[in-house]
N, C-alpha and C positions, 0 to 999 in steps of 0.2 A: 504494500500500500504506500509506504514512504517513497519508494522508487517512482511510483506513478505520480504522486504529488510533486516530487522533484522534477520529473520530466515535464509535467504541466507548467510549472513555474518557468523552467528553462524555455519552453516553447513560447510562452507569453512574452518573455523578455526578448526572445529572438524576433518577434513580430511587432515590437514596439520601438518607437524612436524617442529620443530625449531631445527636448527643445529648451532653450534658455533665452530670456529677454533680460538684458542688463541695462539699467538706466541710471546715469548720473544726471540728476535733474537740475543741477546748478551750473554756473559758469564763474569765471574770474579766479585768479590765483588765491584769493582769500578763502575760496571753497575747494582748494586743492584736493582735500581728502576724498570728496565724493567721486571725482574722476579716477583718482588713484585706487580707490577701493573697487570700482567697477573694472578697471584694467586688471587688478589682481584677481578678481573673480573670473574674468575671461581666461587669464593664464592658468588658473587652478583647474577650470573645466577642461581646457585644451590639453593640459598636462596629464589629466586623468582619463583621456580617451574620448572626450566629447567631440562630436563631429563639428568642426568650425563652421560648416555651412548651416548648422542648426543653432548657432549663437547669433542673436540679433542685438547689436550694441548701439546705445544712445549715449553720446558724450559731446559736449560743446567743443571739445578739443582745442581749448585756448591756453591750457597751462603748460604744455610741453615746451613751447617756445616763448612763453611770457617773459617780459623784461625782468620780472621778479624771480624767475627760475634760475638758480645758480648752476644748474646742470642742464643746459640747453639740449633739447632733443631726448631727454630722459625723464621718467617719472618713477618715484619710489613710494611705497606705502607703509614701510615699517623700518625703524632704525636697525642698523646692524653695526655693532661696535668692533667686531673682529674681522669684518670683511667689507668689501666695497658696496654691498647691497645688490639687490636684484632690480633691474630696470623692468618694471611691469608694462611699459609702453612698447617695448621691443616686440614686434610681430603682431601687434594688436590690429584688428580690423574693425573700424567704426562704420556702421551702416548709416546712422543718422547723426549729422554734425551741425554745429552752429544753429542757424535759424530753423533747421529741421527737427530740433529737439523740442517737441511740442506735445501737449496732451492729445491733440487730434491725431498726430502720427502714432503715438503710443497706443491709443485705443484702436486705430486702424490695423496696427500690427497684430494686436490680440485677436481682432475679428478676422484676420486673414484677408483684409481688403486692400489688395495691391493697387487698385484703381485710385483709391484715396491717397496712396503714398507715391503716386506717379511711377509705379513699377518697381519700387524698392522692395527689399526683402521683408516678408511678413511670415507669420506663423502658418505652416501648412500641416498642422497636426491632424491626426486621425483619432477616433475614439479609443484606440489602443495606446496612444502616445502620452508621454508625461511632459509637463511644462514646469520650468523653474523660472520665477521672476524675481530679480533682485533690483530693488529701487533704493538709491542712496541720495538723500537730499534733506532739505528742511521740510517741515510741515506744521500742521496745527490740527486741532480737533476738526475732522470732517474734510481735510484737504491735504494734498501733497503738492510741492512746488516744482515748477519747471522754470527755465530761465526768464521767460517773460509772461507766463500765465500760471494759473493754478488748475489742478485737476481735483474736482470735488468728489466726495465719497459717493454721492448718488450717481454720478456719471460712471464711476468705476464699477459700482454694483450693477448698474444697468448693462454694462458691457459683459460682466461676468455672467449675468443671467442670459444674455444673448448667446454666449458661446458655450454654455453648459451643454454637455453631450458631444462636443466636438473634440474632446480630449479625454484621456484616461484619468490622470491625476494632475493637480496643479498645486504648487507651493508658491506663495507670495511672501518674500522676505523683505521687509521694509526697515531700513536703517536710518 
C-alpha cells in the first residue's frame, strides 16, 4: 500500500509544474532591501532547480547602478564578514521593470492575461501546478504598495477568486 501511495505522489509531482511570481514593489536606493530580497529569492529558486522560464520577476531595477550604490552593477542582500559576499543580481532576469511594475500588471500576470501585459510573461499554470508568490515592499492594513500606486486587498481577493481552480496550490509570502 505504501508503495502505491508513493508512486501516486511521484506521478502527481511529475505532472505538475512550479511557478513563482517575485515582486519588489518599491523603487529608489533607500528601499534597496526589497529588490535585493527578490533577487535573492530568484537565485534561491534557480539554484534549487526551479525552471527560470517559470519565474516571473517584478523589480524597478534602479538600485544596481544608482549613484548611491558603492558596488556598481552588483546587489547584495546579506552581510558576509569573511568573504566578499554573493552578488544576487548576477544572472537575474527581470520581466517587469520601471514603469511596468504596477498593480495592473501584477494582477494580469496572476490571471494569465498576456493581452493586458502586451505579450509579456504571465502565469500559464494548470490545475495541477503550484504557485509561489513573494511580495517585498511596504504596506498598510488593506493594501500593499507599488512604486506609484497601491494594490488594495479587495482587488487582490477578487483576482484570487477569479483564478481559483486554475492552479493546484498557491502560497503568498508577503514581507
